[in-house]
C-alpha positions in Angstrom: -10.4 -27.9 -20.1 -8.0 -30.9 -20.1 -8.2 -33.3 -17.1 -5.1 -33.3 -14.9 -4.0 -36.7 -13.5 -2.3 -35.6 -10.3 -1.4 -39.2 -9.5 1.3 -38.8 -12.2 2.9 -35.8 -10.3 5.5 -37.2 -8.0 6.8 -35.6 -4.8 10.2 -34.7 -6.3 8.6 -32.8 -9.2 6.5 -30.8 -6.7 9.6 -30.1 -4.6 11.5 -28.9 -7.8 8.5 -26.8 -8.9 8.5 -25.0 -5.5 12.3 -24.4 -5.4 12.4 -23.2 -9.0 9.7 -20.7 -8.2 11.7 -19.4 -5.2 15.2 -19.6 -6.7 14.6 -19.1 -10.5 17.6 -21.3 -11.4 18.0 -24.9 -12.4 21.6 -24.9 -11.1 20.7 -23.5 -7.7 17.9 -26.0 -7.3 20.2 -28.8 -8.4 22.8 -27.8 -5.7 20.2 -27.4 -3.0 18.5 -30.7 -3.6 21.8 -32.5 -4.4 20.5 -33.9 -7.8 21.8 -33.3 -11.3 20.7 -30.4 -13.4 19.5 -32.7 -16.2 17.2 -34.4 -13.7 15.8 -31.1 -12.5 15.0 -30.3 -16.2 13.4 -33.7 -16.8 11.2 -33.3 -13.7 10.2 -29.8 -14.9 9.3 -31.2 -18.3 7.3 -33.9 -16.6 5.4 -31.3 -14.5 4.7 -29.2 -17.6 3.2 -32.2 -19.3 1.1 -33.3 -16.4 -0.3 -29.7 -15.7 -0.5 -28.8 -19.4 1.3 -25.5 -18.8 4.7 -24.0 -19.6 4.9 -22.8 -15.9 8.1 -20.7 -16.4 9.4 -18.3 -19.0 13.1 -18.5 -19.7 14.8 -15.1 -19.5 18.4 -14.0 -19.7 18.9 -14.2 -15.9 16.8 -17.3 -15.1 13.3 -18.8 -15.1 10.4 -16.5 -14.5 7.2 -18.1 -13.2 4.1 -17.3 -15.2 0.7 -16.4 -13.7 -0.5 -20.0 -13.6 2.6 -21.0 -11.5 1.9 -18.1 -9.2 -1.5 -19.6 -8.5 -0.4 -23.2 -7.9 2.8 -22.3 -6.0 1.0 -21.8 -2.6 -0.7 -25.2 -3.0 2.5 -27.0 -3.9 4.2 -25.3 -1.0 1.5 -26.5 1.3 1.9 -30.0 0.1 5.7 -29.9 1.0 4.8 -28.4 4.4 2.3 -31.2 5.1 4.9 -33.8 4.1 7.4 -32.2 6.4 4.9 -32.3 9.3 4.2 -36.0 8.6 7.9 -36.7 8.7 8.3 -34.9 12.0 5.5 -36.8 13.6 6.8 -40.2 12.3 10.3 -39.4 13.7 8.9 -38.6 17.1 9.3 -34.8 17.3 11.8 -32.1 16.7 15.4 -33.0 15.7 18.5 -30.9 15.7 17.9 -30.2 12.0 14.4 -28.9 12.9 16.0 -26.5 15.4 18.5 -25.1 12.9 16.0 -24.7 10.0 13.9 -21.6 9.7 10.8 -20.9 7.6 10.5 -17.3 6.5 7.5 -15.8 4.7 8.1 -12.6 2.7 6.7 -10.6 -0.2 8.0 -12.1 -3.5 9.2 -8.6 -4.6 11.6 -8.7 -1.7 12.5 -12.4 -1.8 14.1 -12.0 -5.2 17.4 -10.7 -3.9 16.9 -11.6 -0.3 18.0 -15.3 -0.2 21.4 -14.7 -1.8 22.3 -11.8 0.5 21.1 -13.7 3.7 23.0 -16.8 2.7 26.1 -14.8 2.3 25.7 -13.4 5.8 25.2 -16.9 7.2 28.3 -18.2 5.5 30.4 -15.2 6.6 29.5 -15.7 10.2 29.9 -19.5 9.9 26.4 -19.9 11.4 25.0 -23.4 11.2 21.4 -22.9 10.0 19.3 -23.3 6.9 16.2 -21.4 5.7 13.4 -21.5 3.3 11.5 -18.5 1.9 7.9 -18.7 0.9 5.6 -16.0 -0.5 3.6 -13.9 2.0 -0.1 -14.7 1.7 -3.4 -14.3 3.4 -2.7 -17.1 6.0 0.9 -16.1 6.6 0.3 -14.1 9.8 -1.6 -17.0 11.2 1.3 -19.3 10.4 3.7 -17.0 12.3 1.5 -16.8 15.3 0.9 -20.6 15.4 4.6 -21.3 15.0 4.4 -23.0 11.6 6.5 -20.1 10.2 9.4 -18.7 12.2 9.6 -15.2 10.6 7.3 -13.1 8.6 8.2 -9.9 6.6 5.1 -7.9 5.9 3.8 -4.3 5.7 1.1 -2.3 7.6 0.3 1.4 8.0 -0.8 0.8 11.6 1.3 -0.6 14.4 -1.8 -1.3 16.5 -3.0 -3.6 13.8 0.3 -5.5 14.0 0.1 -6.1 17.7 -3.6 -7.0 17.6 -3.2 -10.4 16.0 -1.8 -12.2 19.0 -0.2 -11.2 22.3 2.8 -13.4 21.6 3.5 -11.8 18.2 6.6 -9.5 18.2 6.6 -6.9 15.4 9.9 -5.1 14.7 9.9 -2.2 12.2 12.4 -2.7 9.3 11.8 0.2 7.0 9.3 2.9 6.2 7.9 2.5 2.7 7.5 6.1 1.9 8.5 6.1 -1.8 6.5 5.3 -4.9 7.6 3.4 -8.0 5.7 3.2 -11.3 5.8 -0.1 -13.1 4.6 -0.6 -16.6 5.4 -2.0 -20.0 8.6 -0.4 -21.4 6.6 0.9 -24.4 3.7 2.3 -22.3 2.4 5.7 -23.7 2.6 7.3 -20.2 6.4 7.2 -20.4 6.2 9.8 -23.2 4.2 12.2 -21.0 4.6 13.9 -17.7 4.3 11.3 -15.0 2.3 12.5 -12.0 -0.6 11.1 -9.9 -3.2 12.6 -12.1 -1.8 11.2 -15.4 -1.3 7.8 -13.8 -5.0 7.6 -12.9 -5.9 8.0 -16.6 -4.8 4.5 -17.4 -6.1 1.0 -16.4 -4.6 0.3 -13.0 -3.6 -3.1 -11.5 -4.3 -3.3 -7.8 -1.3 -5.3 -6.5 -1.5 -6.0 -2.8 2.0 -7.4 -2.0 3.0 -8.3 1.6 0.2 -6.4 3.4 -1.4 -7.9 6.5 -4.7 -6.4 5.4 -5.8 -7.6 1.9 -7.4 -5.4 -0.6 -6.2 -2.1 0.9 -4.8 -0.2 -2.1 -3.4 3.2 -1.2 -3.6 4.7 -4.7 -7.3 3.8 -4.7 -7.7 5.5 -1.3 -5.9 8.6 -2.7 -8.2 8.7 -5.7 -11.3 8.4 -3.6 -10.1 11.2 -1.3 -9.5 13.5 -4.3 -12.5 12.6 -6.4 -10.4 11.0 -9.1 -11.9 8.3 -11.3 -9.7 5.2 -11.3 -10.2 2.1 -13.4 -8.9 -0.9 -11.5 -8.7 -3.6 -14.1 -7.6 -6.5 -12.0 -6.4 -7.4 -8.5 -3.4 -9.6 -8.0 -1.4 -10.6 -4.9 2.0 -11.6 -6.3 4.7 -9.8 -8.2 5.0 -12.3 -11.0 1.2 -12.3 -11.6 1.5 -8.6 -11.7 4.3 -8.7 -14.3 2.2 -11.0 -16.6 -0.7 -8.6 -16.4 1.5 -5.6 -17.2 2.7 -7.4 -20.3 -0.7 -8.4 -21.5 -2.6 -5.1 -20.8 -2.0 -1.4 -21.4 -2.0 -1.1 -17.6 0.2 0.4 -14.8 0.7 0.0 -11.1 2.4 1.7 -8.2 4.5 -0.1 -5.5 6.3 1.2 -2.5 9.2 -1.3 -2.8 12.6 0.0 -3.9 13.6 -3.6 -4.5 11.5 -3.5 -7.6 14.7 -2.5 -9.5 16.4 -5.8 -8.5 13.6 -7.6 -10.3 13.0 -5.3 -13.3 16.7 -5.4 -14.2 16.1 -8.9 -15.4 13.0 -8.0 -17.4 13.8 -5.7 -20.3 10.2 -5.6 -21.4 9.1 -3.8 -18.2 10.0 -0.4 -16.9 10.2 1.0 -13.4 10.8 4.6 -12.2 10.6 6.4 -8.9 8.0 9.2 -8.6 9.3 12.6 -7.9 9.5 13.9 -4.3 6.8 16.4 -5.0 4.4 13.8 -6.2 5.3 11.4 -3.4 4.8 14.2 -0.8 1.4 15.0 -2.3 0.4 11.4 -2.2 1.4 10.9 1.5 0.0 14.2 2.7 -3.2 12.4 3.8 -2.3 8.8 3.2 -0.2 7.0 5.9 2.8 5.3 4.4 3.2 1.6 5.2 6.0 0.2 7.3 7.8 -3.0 6.7 7.8 -5.3 9.8 9.7 -8.4 10.9 7.3 -10.6 12.9 7.9 -13.7 15.0 6.4 -15.5 18.0 8.0 -14.7 21.3 7.6 -18.4 22.3 9.9 -19.5 19.5 13.1 -20.7 21.3 15.2 -21.9 18.4 18.9 -21.3 19.3 19.8 -19.1 16.3 16.5 -17.1 16.2 17.8 -13.9 17.6 20.9 -14.0 15.5 18.8 -14.4 12.4 16.4 -11.7 13.4 19.3 -9.3 13.9 20.8 -10.3 10.6 17.6 -9.7 8.7 17.3 -6.2 10.3 20.9 -5.4 9.4 20.3 -6.7 5.9 17.4 -4.2 5.4 19.3 -1.4 6.9 22.4 -1.9 4.7 21.0 -3.3 1.4 17.2 -3.6 0.9 16.0 -0.4 2.5 
């Protein structure tokens, strides 16, 4: 394994890496950071050389992070967050910019179309605020309760679990995730057969725990145990783009409850997504409780535009992402 000299990785390159992961576009990152597109590309090239990894795959509709980038993204994001906290301390506390900026943590399967739509709503209402979206992870619920993150979007099949984390945590239901979507390689042999819960269990399965407040709680695994069905879970991943890399490399499949998968798969012609029939979905949820997507925030958060943003996110899911 090659040694990585992190002293050669500057702050701007880390910032660009994080924003490319979240925005998938050199042009968008260039506009956001107010630097030229060639400079963004040069910094990405430098980061690739330092880390010894390609980091992104260029597709028709933008840059797609590979599995390695999915692993280092939370660390790079944390570096930016620490630098922001240092800057806040050195400036003597919160500024007006702090009060108009919101940190949002959401499953990456949702955050693919989410920023563009939310930004359009902000511009249409001429609301003076900015936001940053990071991937929901194991520590995200703690970040929301502590106030480091303003909003979290996550899923749970038990409301009592949501309110048990902290008495100051407000959990607002956004949508019931009661559909199932099969994702696999576009040449997967299952696509030539009848697709049902039993036939899905015959193939290597990828356990993808996206956005859940309770890690490692796969509902298809729970269904198979209840029905005495053997299931070969090949690997467990926590992010959508790590999932996509695994689906490309293995003859495996997975099930997700997010209809927004179509927004992502449309830019990946080598992958296929389809919605399971109502009969199969009803069979699945006969004894399995479907998860609900929640918007969570701390009731002590007094930022001026917080309620406007909360209402806008709820409206966004009702009209577009549900």
